[in-house]
N, C-alpha and C positions, 0 to 999 in steps of 0.2 A: 419682512422685519417692519414691525407696526412703532415707530419714531414717534412719539410726545410734537405734537403740533407747538412750536417755542413761545407765539404769543400766549395764547392758552394756559401753557403749563408757568410762565413766568406770573401770569397775573395771579395764578391761582398759589404761588410762592409768596405772596403779597398777604395771602390772607391767613399767616399762622397765630394771627391776635396779638403782635408785640404791640406796648406803648412805645412813646419814644423813650421812655427814659428803660424800659427792658432792654430796646433794640441799641441803646449805647453803652449799657452794661455787657450784652453780648459782645461788641466790639471790644471794651477794656479787658475781658475774659481773654481776646487773643494776645490783648499787649502782656498781658502776666505770662501767660504762655510761651511767650517770645524772649523772657526773662526780661522785662524793661524794668527801671528804675523808676523811669517819670514818664506819666502822659497828659498830653496837653490838650483839651479839649476846647475847640471854641467855636460859641456862637455868632454869626454875623448875622443882623438883619438889613434886611433890604427888600420889604415886601417879597414880591413871587421869587425873587432872585435872591433870596436869603441862601445860606448854607449853614453847612456843619462840617469842622472838620476835628476827627481825632488824631493824632501824632504820638508815637512814642518811639522811645531810644533802644530797643529792645534787638534781638538779632539781626531782623529785616530778614530780605528774601533775594536770594537769586531771580533770573526773569523764567527759568524754568520753575522755579519752585512758585513764584507768585500765578502763573499761570494756572498750575496746578491747583491753589490756592482760590482763584477764581472759578473753578469749575464745581457747579452746585453737586453738593454729594461727593466731596473731594475727600471722604475719607469715611470708611463702614463703620456704624455703630459697633460691629463685633471685634472690630482690631483692638488689642491691646495698646494702652495708652501710655505715656510716661506718667510716672505720679503726679507731677507738676502740673499735667496738660488740665485745661478745663475745659475744651470740646468733647464734642461725642458724634455727633452727626455729619460732619463735616458741611452744614448749611448754615449757619451761624452767622459769617460776613455776609453772606448773599442776601438769606430771606429778612435777617434785620437790618439790613440797608434798603431793600425794596420794600419792606412794610414800610419806610417813611420817604422815601424818594424814586424818581424815575432816571436818576443818573447818579451811579456812584464807579468813583476812580479809587486806584490805589498805587501808590509810588512807594517803593521799597527798595532800601538798599544795605546789604550785609559790609563789611568791613572790609572784605576785599573784592567786592564787585561793584561794578557801576551802577547807578540809579534804573530801575526798570518800573515803567507803568503800562496799567491797562486800565477799560472801562468797561463798566457794561450803562447801557443806552436803551431802554425799554420802550423809547417812542422807536428807536433805529430797527428793534428787534422786531415790533407790528408790524412794522412799515417794511422790511427785508423780509419778514418770514423765515428768518435763519439765524442760528446762533453765532453770533460774531463778536467776538471780545477785540473791544476797540483799543488800538495804540494810542489815538489820541487823548489827550488829558489835559481841562483847562488848570495847567497850574499858574496861570496870571493870576488868577483869584487867590492862589494860596502867596504866591509873590507880594501880595498888595499888601500882606498882613502879617507879613514874616515868617509865614510857616512852610521852612525848609528844614529838611534832614543834613544833619550836621555828620557824624562819624557814621553812623546805622540806623535803621529804624526804618517804621511803615508811617504812611499817612494815608488814613481813609477819606475822602472829600464825598459830601452830599450835596447834592444842586438838585435842582426840578424837585423841591419838600412839598410835593400835593398833599401829602397825608401831616404834614406841619404846618404851613403857611397858603397852601392853595394858591389861587390868583391874587389874594389882594395887594392892595398898593402901599407904599413904602411909607404913603403919609398917612394910613390907616391906624389912630391912636388905638383902636380897642385890640386890632389884631397884634400890634407892638405889645399890648399890655398882656395879651394870651402868651406870646413867643418867651415875654419874661419870665411869667409864672409859670409856664414849661421849664425852664432851665432852673428855678428854683426846685421841683419836683424832680430833674435829672439827679440834681445836687444832694437832696435828701436821701435818695435813692441810693447813691454809690456809697453816701456815707454806711448807708446802713449794709448794703450787699458787702463792699468790702473793707470793712472795717478792721479786719482782724489781719488785715495785708497793710492798711492804713498804722495802725498802732505799732504793729511790730519794728522794732530795729532790723535794718535791713529789706522793708519792705516795698514799699511804694509808694508814689507822692502823686496826688492826683491833681491837676490845679483846671479850673474853670474859668476860660476869659482871663485869664493870668492869675486868678486868685485858690491859694492850696486851699482846698477842702480837708474836714476832720474826722475821722471815724465816730461811729453812731455806734457804742457798745450796748445791747440791748438789756444785758444782767447788771450793769450798776457795780460792779466789780468793786470799784473804788470807794465804795459805799461803807460803812464799819455796820451799819443795819441788815445791809442785805443777806441773807441765808444761803449758804450754798450746800444743798444737801450731798447725800454721798452719790460718787456715781456709780452707774454701774456697765459692763462692758457685758454686751450681747453678741452671739453668732449670729453671722449673715454670709451668705456664700462663700463658706469654709473662712472668712475673714472675722475680725473684731470690728464691732461698732460702738462709740461711746457715747452714753447717755450721760447727762448733768442735771438735774432740777436747781431752781434758782427760786427765792419766795425773795421778792424785793421789799424795800420798806415801805412802811405806812406813808401818806403824805404828812403826817408829823414831823417822822423823822429826816425830812428832805428840805432843802433850801427851798424857794418857789424859783430858781433859774432850774435846780436841778430835777425838779417836778415835771416841770416844764417839756426839758429838754428830753427827759425818759419816757415820756409818752408817745416820742416817734411819730411817723411820718403820718401814721393813722390813728394815733390816737390810744388812750389808755386799753381801753376794752377790747379793740381789736386788736391790741399787739402782744395778748395773751396768748398761752399756747405752748406748742413744740417750733423750734428754729433748729431747720434743717439745713449743715453746711456739706459740703461736698468741695475734700482739698481747703478748706477754711473760706470758701466763697458759700455764702450765704444763697438759699435757694428759695426756701420759706419761712417769710417771717411773721411766725405765730399763726398756728393752725392746728385744731385738734384733730385733725387728720382722718375724719370720719370716724372716730373711736366712740361717738357717741354722747360727746359732752357738746354745751352750747358755750357761747362765749357770752358769760356773764358779770355783772358789774363786781360781785363780791368775789372773785373768780383772777381779777385782772392783774394781781400781781405775783402769776402762777407764769412762769416761763421757764422751758427746759431745752437744754442744747442738745442737738446730736449731731456728731461728726460723721461723714460717711468717707470712705475711698472711692476715687472713681472709679472703681470695678464694679462698683453697686447700681451701676444705671438702670440696668435692665429689671432687676430686683425690685427695684422702687420707683419704678415707673416715671422717671425723669424725663419730662418733654423736651423738645426743641429749644423753647424759650426757656428752659433752666428756672422755672417759676413754678412747677405742681409737683408733689414724689407723693407717694403713698405706697404704706409699708407692705410686706408680703406678708401672708396672713399668719404664717406661724412666730411673727412678732408683734401681732397686735395685742396679744394676751399682757404681754410684761410690758408693752407700752402703755396700755388702758392702765394697769398698777402701779405704773410710776408715776401716770399722769393723776390718778386718784389721789395717791398720797401725796403730792405737790398741789393739789386743788385744795385740800384740806387742810393743810397750813396753810396757805395762803389766806382762807376763809378765817381761820384764829389770826391772823395778821389781822385783818382786815378789820374783823369785828372788834377784837379787843382794843385795840388801838382807836376806834369809830369812838367807843364808849367810854373809853379816858380824855378825849376831845369834848364829848359831849357834855361829860359832868363840868371838865374845868373851864368849858366855854360858856356856861349857861345857855340851856336848852332853848331857854325861853326866848333867843333871838337865832338861833342857828336855824331851826326847823319850822318850815311853813305848815306842813301835816304832822300830827302826833296819832300815834296808835293807840286805840283805850280797847279795852273790854266791858262788854256788858250780858250778862247771862252768858258766860263762857264764850261767847261770841267775839271777834277783833272789829273795831269799826275803827273810822279816822277821823277827826276833826282837825279844823283849821287853827293853829295856835292862834288866840286872839292876844298873846303877849309879844307877839313878833311886832316890829318897830313899825312896819308898814303898817298891819294891821291896826295897832294902835292908833298910827297917824289917821288915817281914814277913821278911824271911830271918831276920833275929837274934832278932825275937819266937818266931816261929812255930818256927823249924828249915827249912834248906834240904830236908832230907830228905823235907818233907812239900810245901813251896812248889813245887820244882821239879818234878815229874811235872804241877802243874796248869798251870804256865808252859809247859812243852813238849807239854802236851794243846792250849793255847788256840794256839800257835806252830802247829802243826802241821793245823789245824783251821780256818785263815781261810777264810771263804767267799768268796775273790779272782773267781771267775769268774763266781759273782752279783753280786757289787759291781759288776764291771767292767759284766754286760749291765743290771743298774738304772741305772747312771748314765749310761749310754747313751742308755736306751729314755725312760725316765723322769728326766729330772736335777731336774726340779724337787721328785721327790719325794724327793730322797735331802735327810736332814737333817743342820742343822751341829752342830758340838760344841756342845751345851750349849742346842742351839735350844730356848725355851720353858721352860729350868729357870728357877725362881727361887734367890733368893741361900738361903733356909734351907733348901733341900735340897742345896746346895752347901756350903753353911759344914763340915759334918761332915768332908769331902772335905779342904777346906782346911786346916781344924786337925788333920786326921793328919799333911799334907805338913810344915805348919809346926812342929809336933812333931819331927817325922823332923828336919827341919832343926838344928833346935834342940839335938837329941841329938848331934848331928854338931858343935856347937861355931860354928856361925854366928850372927852378932850380927842381931836385929831387923831394922836395913836393909840387911843382906846378905841375909835371906831374902826380903823382899819385894822386890828387886832379881831374886832367882831368879823369884817367883811369877809375876812380871807377864812374864817373856818364856816361861813354861813351858806347854805345852798341857794343856788345852785352852784353861788360863786366859786364854794370850793374847787371843785374839778376846772377852773380855766382863773387861775391865777395870775393868770398875763395881763386880764381886765382888770382886777384890783391895782395892777403894778402902774398898767396904761394910767388908771384914774391918780394913783397916788402922784405922779408925776406930773398932773397938770397943775398950774400956777394954785398957789390956795384960792386965791380970789376967786378964779375960775370956777373951784368948786362949790 
């Protein structure tokens, strides 16, 4: 019998490609499958001794059930699953945990059984050279922070988190800030992935360090201007799946807060496409599924919901992390047709409302570049009426500024932009992408001063700033600037 070498196999199980947020989401799946009403996630910072715990009030496990659950590959992906079950491979608890830590403990209790505990310690496996599930669990750490099971439920404890904190010291401020950023990323991911469970009555409550999170619905169903196009039922593996396209409202129809929230964790452009749900759990948060479409600015309002039952995993090539899915070949034609119609409608909304805004906002201050036609060919000029250009012409002099503007106009790398956009669209950055407010503030201040010198009031200036490129895509910067004391501005 050729048995796998324990230390080699366990290190391989760490390489499934989980991030912290997808790993935590995989454990929340288990809580939902266990019919939990509440999940409490705790991040405790202590440098290299930091830990994360995930506790729920689900049905819990007896000792025999816990030992089975701790076994890698505890269920075959070919087995029929309960309709509510979010698992598939019987690997999630182990691979998700191993991807982040070297010591994973589970304590569980049913309504009628006593508490049971088991632990996988990867360093012990490497040293002993055998698969030995330990009974010793560091419950003192959980007691210190009040993480205990009441009537029933399960606690998963991650320690020795080499992939999260490494060997950093507790007083390392940069590492601590990275830890806080990771918590925020987990929060945003869970709000997106489980939004349907968080939104519905009788669903589930998720708490991170005591604070309840809210669901992020990508389809803005509560907005009057959101267009829900007709749903279609497609057949797959003898069952039906539902496809519902949405076209989201134009910026002009949303408040700044709603527009900012609707951009999602990855931003408006990245969040377009198909949203694939399996048992109401989001697997794919915006992707064109290899159907030949690119993520482009004028299609960013198109989002399409697909609902799958959990017996289509193989057909849709769902991976262990539940973060990737690909449609079977016989559905690609229908999905491509639906995507094309939705994208066309999204373009109409994007362009129509954009034209209205341009007319109402006076184009002289909105756009820095203007498209012109000469001898039947397009070319681009810098808008001399733009407030920042006007200010520079006055302060520095037209004789010095005009040659620079003309040089910029004649050297636009249009061919290179077109080729790059066509061949590598996902690598094309969007305006102010990744920029921080402190980096943009000086530019805002300069434009604000230019408007001010032209006699505009404070309210009039902010009305113009919010529609001006590139700030129309980052309303949070305008809001932060508006909140500063007027003397500071």
